[in-house]
C-alpha positions in Angstrom: 119.1 -232.1 30.1 118.6 -232.4 26.3 115.5 -230.1 26.5 117.5 -227.6 28.4 120.3 -227.7 25.9 117.9 -227.3 23.0 115.7 -224.6 24.4 118.2 -222.5 26.4 121.2 -223.2 24.1 123.1 -224.5 27.1 126.1 -226.8 26.4 125.3 -230.5 26.9 127.8 -231.0 29.8 126.5 -228.0 31.6 122.9 -229.0 31.1 123.6 -232.5 32.5 125.3 -231.0 35.5 122.4 -228.6 36.1 119.8 -231.3 35.6 121.6 -233.6 38.0 121.9 -230.9 40.6 118.3 -229.9 40.4 117.2 -233.6 40.6 119.4 -234.2 43.7 118.2 -231.0 45.3 114.5 -231.7 44.7 114.9 -235.3 45.7 116.6 -234.3 49.0 113.9 -231.7 49.7 111.1 -234.3 49.1 112.9 -236.8 51.3 113.4 -234.3 54.0 109.7 -233.3 54.0 108.5 -236.9 54.0 111.0 -237.8 56.7 110.1 -234.9 59.0 106.3 -235.0 58.5 105.6 -237.8 61.0 107.6 -236.0 63.7 105.9 -232.7 63.0 102.4 -234.4 63.1 103.3 -236.1 66.4 104.5 -232.8 67.8 101.3 -231.1 66.8 99.2 -233.8 68.4 101.3 -233.7 71.5 100.9 -229.9 71.9 97.1 -230.1 71.2 96.6 -232.9 73.7 98.6 -231.2 76.5 96.8 -227.9 75.9 93.4 -229.4 76.1 94.1 -232.1 78.7 93.1 -230.0 81.8 89.7 -229.3 80.3 89.3 -232.9 79.1 90.0 -234.2 82.6 87.5 -231.7 84.1 84.9 -232.9 81.5 85.6 -236.5 82.4 85.4 -235.7 86.1 81.9 -234.2 85.7 80.7 -237.2 83.8 82.2 -239.6 86.4 80.5 -237.5 89.2 77.2 -238.1 87.4 77.8 -241.9 87.8 79.0 -242.8 84.3 81.4 -245.8 84.0 84.7 -245.2 82.3 83.7 -246.7 79.0 80.6 -244.4 78.9 82.8 -241.5 79.7 85.0 -242.1 76.7 82.0 -242.6 74.5 80.7 -239.3 75.6 84.0 -237.7 75.1 84.3 -239.1 71.6 81.1 -237.1 70.6 82.2 -233.7 71.8 83.9 -232.4 68.6 85.1 -234.3 65.6 88.2 -232.2 65.1 89.6 -232.0 68.7 92.5 -234.2 69.4 90.9 -235.5 72.7 87.8 -236.6 70.8 89.9 -238.3 68.1 91.8 -240.2 70.9 88.6 -241.1 72.6 87.1 -242.3 69.3 90.2 -244.5 68.8 89.6 -246.1 72.2 85.9 -246.6 71.5 86.9 -248.2 68.1 89.2 -250.6 69.8 86.5 -251.6 72.2 83.6 -251.9 69.8 85.1 -252.9 66.5 88.3 -254.8 67.6 86.7 -256.5 70.6 89.2 -255.1 73.1 88.4 -254.4 76.7 88.5 -251.0 78.2 91.9 -251.5 80.0 93.7 -253.0 76.9 92.3 -250.2 74.8 93.5 -247.6 77.3 96.9 -249.3 77.5 97.2 -249.2 73.7 96.3 -245.5 73.6 98.9 -244.9 76.3 101.6 -246.6 74.3 100.9 -244.8 71.0 100.5 -241.3 72.6 103.1 -238.8 71.7 102.5 -236.9 74.9 104.1 -238.2 78.1 101.6 -236.1 80.2 98.6 -237.8 78.5 100.3 -241.2 78.9 100.8 -240.6 82.6 97.1 -239.6 82.8 96.0 -242.7 81.1 98.3 -244.8 83.2 96.8 -243.4 86.4 93.3 -244.0 84.9 94.2 -247.6 84.2 95.5 -248.2 87.7 92.4 -246.5 89.2 90.0 -248.6 87.2 91.9 -251.9 87.7 92.1 -251.4 91.5 88.5 -250.3 91.8 89.4 -247.0 93.4 87.3 -243.9 93.2 87.4 -242.7 89.6 85.8 -239.4 90.4 88.4 -238.5 93.0 91.2 -239.4 90.6 89.8 -237.3 87.8 89.1 -234.4 90.0 92.7 -234.6 91.4 94.2 -234.9 87.9 92.1 -231.9 86.7 93.3 -229.7 89.5 96.9 -230.7 89.0 96.8 -230.2 85.3 95.1 -226.9 85.6 97.7 -225.7 88.1 100.5 -226.9 85.8 98.9 -224.9 82.9 98.6 -221.9 85.2 102.3 -222.1 86.0 103.2 -222.5 82.3 101.1 -219.4 81.4 102.8 -217.4 84.2 106.2 -218.4 82.8 105.2 -217.3 79.3 104.1 -213.9 80.6 107.4 -213.5 82.5 109.4 -214.5 79.4 107.4 -212.0 77.2 108.1 -209.3 79.8 111.8 -210.0 79.7 111.8 -210.0 75.9 109.9 -206.7 75.9 112.6 -205.2 78.2 115.4 -206.4 76.0 113.6 -205.0 72.9 113.2 -201.6 74.5 116.8 -201.6 75.7 118.5 -202.8 72.5 116.3 -201.3 69.8 115.1 -198.1 71.3 117.3 -196.9 74.1 120.7 -198.0 72.8 120.4 -196.4 69.3 119.2 -193.1 71.0 122.2 -193.2 73.3 124.5 -193.8 70.3 123.0 -190.9 68.3 123.3 -188.5 71.3 126.9 -189.7 72.0 128.0 -189.3 68.4 126.4 -185.9 68.1 128.2 -184.6 71.2 131.5 -186.1 70.0 130.9 -184.5 66.6 130.7 -181.1 68.2 133.8 -181.7 70.3 136.1 -183.7 67.9 134.5 -184.1 64.5 135.9 -187.6 64.0 136.5 -190.9 65.9 139.5 -193.0 65.1 139.9 -191.2 61.8 136.3 -191.8 60.8 133.8 -189.0 60.4 131.2 -188.7 63.0 128.6 -187.9 60.3 129.5 -191.2 58.6 129.0 -193.0 61.9 125.6 -191.4 62.4 124.6 -192.5 58.9 125.7 -196.0 59.6 123.8 -196.1 62.9 120.7 -194.6 61.3 120.5 -196.7 58.1 122.1 -199.9 59.2 121.8 -200.4 62.9 118.4 -198.8 63.4 
């Protein structure tokens, strides 16, 4: 505040008010960023996991078909790509087993609880139940891969339909509607010259330079 008053020749009271306002604003922005960052990071992880889960399940099904046990499947998955979310999750499970001395099922259960994606949590829960009951792991993974792929296909179809609807709205509102207004005002200008006391030429200018 004193530096602002000396350099910018601002009165001391005004400088104090400005400094306080800037401090509160910057502090609020920093708090907001720090507060929202975990939620944004969790949302990003959730999106990445759900996008890649059908392919991850297919990869795991192939490994299970080759006769690999579940722990070997996750060790192989952890080596696929260092930056993919699925590989990061698999490395966390392998870390719990190898470094923390946890068994496969407790490691999977911990991964299920900390997962931000309910779809991935359900997938791990089914995997835990299949492994614990001694059921056919290959059949479960193949079934999950088919179901997840079908869900992804339906979501992609819905996105295409939404984009088609938005394209129709865009053409109707931003292309057809202004043309209709211009034609309508032009015809009215020939017939009447004004509308409600306002010049048709002024209306055309407003439509051209503001609406369009």
